[in-house]
C-alpha positions in Angstrom: 57.1 143.5 90.6 54.5 145.8 89.0 54.5 149.4 90.1 50.8 149.9 89.7 47.9 148.6 91.7 44.8 147.0 90.1 43.3 149.8 88.1 39.8 148.7 89.3 40.8 149.1 92.9 43.4 151.6 93.6 44.0 154.3 90.9 44.1 157.9 92.0 41.5 160.4 91.0 42.5 161.8 87.6 42.0 165.4 88.5 45.3 166.8 87.5 48.9 166.7 88.8 48.4 169.6 91.2 45.2 168.2 92.8 46.5 164.8 93.6 50.1 165.7 94.5 51.6 163.9 97.4 48.6 161.7 98.1 50.7 158.7 98.6 51.6 159.9 102.1 48.0 159.1 103.0 47.5 155.7 101.3 46.7 153.0 103.9 47.5 149.5 102.7 45.0 146.6 102.9 46.0 143.3 104.5 46.8 145.1 107.8 44.9 144.5 111.1 43.3 147.9 111.8 40.7 146.5 114.2 42.7 147.6 117.2 44.2 151.1 116.9 47.0 151.7 119.2 48.2 155.2 120.1 52.0 155.2 120.1 53.8 158.5 120.9 56.3 158.1 118.0 53.5 158.3 115.4 52.2 161.7 116.7 55.1 163.9 115.7 57.0 164.8 112.6 59.9 162.3 111.9 58.5 159.8 114.5 60.2 161.2 117.7 61.8 164.2 119.3 65.2 163.2 117.9 63.7 163.2 114.4 65.4 159.9 113.4 62.4 158.8 111.3 62.1 155.3 112.8 58.6 153.8 113.5 58.1 151.0 116.0 55.7 149.0 113.8 55.7 146.0 111.4 55.7 148.1 108.3 54.5 146.9 104.8 56.8 144.3 103.3 54.4 143.5 100.5 52.2 146.0 98.8 48.7 144.6 98.1 46.3 147.5 97.2 45.1 150.9 98.2 42.7 150.9 101.1 41.3 154.4 100.6 42.2 157.8 99.1 41.1 161.3 100.1 40.6 164.4 98.0 41.0 167.7 99.8 38.2 170.3 99.7 39.8 172.4 97.0 41.5 169.5 95.2 44.8 171.1 95.9 47.8 169.2 97.2 48.8 168.0 100.6 51.2 170.4 102.4 52.6 168.3 105.3 53.5 164.8 106.5 50.7 163.0 108.4 50.7 162.2 112.1 48.6 159.4 113.6 46.7 159.3 117.0 43.3 158.5 118.5 42.4 156.4 115.5 42.8 159.3 113.1 45.3 160.7 110.7 46.1 164.4 110.6 47.7 166.5 107.9 47.8 170.0 106.5 46.6 171.0 103.0 47.7 173.6 100.5 44.1 174.8 100.7 44.7 176.2 104.2 42.9 173.4 106.1 44.1 171.0 108.8 42.3 167.7 108.2 41.4 164.8 110.6 40.4 161.6 108.9 39.3 158.2 110.2 42.4 156.0 109.7 40.4 152.9 108.7 37.9 154.5 106.3 39.5 157.8 105.2 36.3 159.6 106.2 36.7 163.2 107.3 36.1 163.6 111.0 36.7 167.3 111.0 38.7 170.1 109.3 40.0 173.4 110.5 40.3 176.3 108.1 43.1 178.9 108.0 43.9 181.5 105.4 47.2 180.1 104.3 48.8 176.8 103.2 49.7 174.4 106.0 53.3 173.1 105.5 53.9 172.5 109.2 53.3 168.9 110.2 51.2 168.8 113.3 52.3 167.5 116.8 50.0 165.9 119.4 50.0 166.0 123.2 47.4 165.7 125.9 44.4 165.4 123.5 45.5 168.6 121.7 46.9 169.0 118.2 49.3 171.9 117.3 50.4 173.3 114.0 51.4 176.6 112.4 51.3 178.2 108.9 52.0 181.5 107.1 49.1 183.3 108.7 51.7 184.0 111.5 49.9 181.8 114.0 50.6 178.7 116.0 47.2 176.9 116.6 46.1 174.6 119.4 43.0 172.5 118.7 41.0 169.9 120.5 42.0 166.7 118.9 38.5 165.1 118.9 36.5 168.1 117.7 38.9 170.4 115.9 37.8 173.3 118.1 40.3 176.1 118.5 41.7 176.2 122.1 44.2 179.0 121.6 46.4 180.6 119.0 49.7 182.4 119.3 50.8 185.2 116.9 54.3 185.1 115.7 56.3 187.8 113.9 56.7 185.8 110.7 55.2 182.8 108.9 55.6 179.2 110.1 56.6 176.1 108.1 58.6 174.5 110.9 57.0 171.4 112.4 56.7 171.8 116.2 58.3 169.6 118.9 56.7 169.0 122.3 58.5 168.1 125.5 57.5 168.4 129.2 54.5 170.7 128.6 56.4 173.0 126.2 56.1 173.4 122.5 59.0 174.5 120.4 58.9 175.8 116.8 60.5 178.3 114.4 59.3 181.1 112.2 60.8 182.6 109.1 61.3 185.9 107.3 63.6 187.0 104.5 66.0 188.3 107.0 65.5 186.7 110.4 63.7 183.9 112.3 62.9 183.0 115.9 62.6 179.8 117.9 59.7 180.0 120.3 58.9 178.1 123.5 55.2 178.1 124.6 53.2 176.5 127.4 51.0 173.9 125.6 48.0 174.5 127.8 47.8 178.3 127.7 49.9 179.4 124.7 51.9 181.7 126.9 55.4 182.5 125.7 58.2 181.1 127.9 61.0 182.4 125.8 62.0 183.4 122.3 65.4 183.0 120.7 66.4 185.2 117.7 68.4 183.7 115.0 70.4 185.6 112.4 68.6 183.8 109.6 65.3 182.4 108.6 64.1 179.1 110.3 62.2 176.6 108.2 64.0 173.7 109.9 62.0 171.7 112.4 63.6 171.5 115.8 64.9 168.3 117.4 65.4 167.8 121.1 67.8 165.6 123.1 69.4 165.9 126.6 67.8 169.3 127.4 68.9 170.9 124.2 66.9 172.0 121.2 68.7 171.9 117.8 67.6 173.6 114.6 69.1 174.9 111.4 68.8 178.2 109.4 68.3 178.6 105.7 69.8 180.7 102.9 67.5 183.7 103.1 69.3 185.3 106.0 72.3 187.5 106.3 75.4 186.8 108.5 75.9 183.2 107.7 74.0 179.9 108.0 74.1 178.0 111.3 73.1 174.9 113.2 72.0 176.2 116.6 71.9 174.5 120.0 69.6 176.2 122.6 68.9 175.3 126.2 65.2 174.1 126.4 64.6 175.7 129.8 66.2 179.1 129.5 66.3 179.7 125.7 69.9 180.7 125.9 72.2 179.6 123.1 74.8 176.9 124.0 76.6 176.9 120.7 76.2 177.4 117.0 78.1 175.9 114.1 78.4 178.1 111.0 78.5 176.5 107.6 78.7 177.9 104.1 75.7 176.0 103.1 71.9 176.2 103.2 70.1 174.2 106.0 66.4 173.6 105.6 66.3 170.0 106.8 65.5 168.9 110.3 68.5 167.7 112.3 68.5 164.1 113.6 70.2 163.1 116.8 71.7 159.7 117.8 74.3 158.7 120.4 75.3 162.3 121.2 75.8 163.3 117.5 73.7 165.8 115.5 73.3 165.0 111.8 71.9 167.3 109.1 72.0 167.8 105.4 72.9 171.0 103.5 73.2 172.5 100.1 76.2 174.4 98.8 75.5 178.1 98.5 78.7 179.0 96.7 79.8 178.6 93.1 78.3 175.2 92.6 74.8 174.8 94.0 74.7 171.2 92.8 76.9 170.0 95.7 75.6 168.8 99.0 77.0 167.8 102.4 75.9 165.6 105.3 77.4 166.9 108.6 78.0 165.2 111.9 78.5 167.4 114.9 79.2 166.7 118.6 75.9 167.5 120.3 77.6 168.9 123.5 80.2 171.2 121.8 79.1 171.6 118.3 82.5 170.5 117.0 82.4 168.9 113.6 83.2 165.2 113.6 83.0 164.6 109.9 81.2 165.7 106.7 80.3 163.7 103.7 80.0 165.3 100.3 77.5 164.3 97.6 77.2 165.3 93.9 73.7 166.7 94.6 72.3 168.9 97.4 70.8 167.3 100.5 67.5 169.1 101.0 65.6 166.4 103.0 66.0 165.2 106.6 67.9 162.0 107.3 66.8 158.8 109.1 69.1 156.8 111.5 69.0 153.2 112.4 71.5 150.7 113.7 74.6 152.7 113.0 73.6 153.7 109.5 72.2 157.1 108.3 69.8 157.2 105.3 69.4 160.4 103.3 68.2 161.7 100.0 69.9 164.1 97.6 68.5 165.8 94.6 69.3 168.3 91.8 67.0 168.9 88.9 66.2 165.4 87.5 68.9 163.6 89.5 67.6 162.0 92.8 69.1 159.3 95.0 68.8 157.7 98.4 72.0 156.9 100.2 72.9 154.6 103.1 76.1 155.7 105.0 77.9 153.9 107.7 78.2 156.4 110.6 81.5 155.1 112.0 83.5 154.6 108.8 81.7 157.4 106.8 81.6 155.0 103.9 78.6 154.5 101.6 76.9 151.1 101.9 74.5 151.6 99.0 72.9 154.1 96.8 69.5 153.9 95.1 68.6 156.1 92.1 65.0 157.1 91.4 63.5 157.5 88.0 63.2 161.3 88.1 63.3 164.5 90.2 62.2 165.2 93.8 62.6 163.0 96.8 61.1 162.9 100.3 62.8 162.2 103.6 63.0 158.5 104.3 61.0 156.7 107.0 62.1 153.3 108.5 60.1 150.4 109.9 60.9 146.7 110.4 63.9 146.5 108.1 62.4 148.5 105.3 63.1 152.1 104.1 60.1 154.0 102.6 60.3 157.3 100.7 58.5 159.1 98.0 59.7 160.7 94.7 58.6 162.8 91.8 59.4 160.6 88.8 58.6 162.3 85.5 56.1 164.6 87.2 54.1 161.6 88.5 55.6 159.9 91.5 56.3 156.6 93.3 56.3 155.4 96.9 59.3 153.2 97.2 60.1 150.4 99.7 63.7 149.2 99.9 65.5 146.5 101.9 67.3 148.4 104.6 70.5 146.3 104.3 70.9 145.9 100.6 69.0 148.9 99.2 67.2 146.6 96.8 63.7 147.5 95.8 61.0 145.5 97.5 58.1 147.2 95.8 56.9 150.6 94.5 53.5 152.2 94.0 52.9 154.7 91.2 50.9 157.8 92.2 49.5 160.6 90.1 51.6 163.3 91.6 55.0 164.1 93.1 55.7 163.1 96.7 57.8 165.7 98.6 57.0 164.7 102.2 57.9 161.6 104.2 55.4 158.8 104.7 54.1 157.8 108.1 53.8 154.1 108.9 51.1 152.4 110.9 49.8 148.8 111.2 47.6 149.0 114.2 
């Protein structure tokens, strides 16, 4: 199957690699019924739900037809976050410091909110409010229909962590060279409920299950690199699991197990590991080694975990049986960079940066065989969101 759409209908704006980078996260496919826009909770948060498993309850796109629309940011810079979908709109952050709200059917801008710094934090939505953070040291709460600021909360450090919302509380991390914090705020007032200090920087986005919030720490800190488990009500640590590796991915939780990827910090930075820990105790159940670092978040479906690994120009997507810890299949891309996978209706979707351009891939979830791919004009570093109305 051809990897390009009809040049008269779907080519991206040729304004340079940097300007059109990661646009494929926001390409809506024709042939889908968008007349009735449903609001499903699992489309209004990074990685589809609080457990961050990356599975969307929708039909998906089994056959690519053509691009429905494309959108150029105000500055022409790239897109900085994954999109979320609600209220008939698609929301995402830009490297130009804006949070954008677009009509999902037309791509028309409904509103935009300007900050002073890039927006890498994917927004989260609850109660007609949208929340996000950035390196301006603020977590913002906006009215979802107008983009009007409702409140903002000043953090000690910058924010790239994508927030999670549960029971009227929003959870997110901040990051500094030396330390980071996990915050819990009231979503209506922005009042701080508690703050947990980690020994390292937090760029990982928190996941929540069974009254516990899980998050990882990255390589900038001192005193080790950890996967933390913190009580959602009290902010007190339940356990932490120290690794010798860098954790910048979001953990994913399924059936009482926490899964996360990491990159070797020692003598060979090309090596990566996928970890599985008991969610209650933090005890390691198994780890799976790869020849390249795992720097993107996994997806989990039907007893299989899907994750990407990358090092320089070597990138691949893996399917691993959770019980046997044996690889079912491996798909290699044509170049460097790879996004976290997203799953819908028997198809795995992910982006890549192939030879400094990029593809959006769709693979059969069972076999790993390519169903289709779409060539973009820039690298795709963030996971796609899937919506069919």
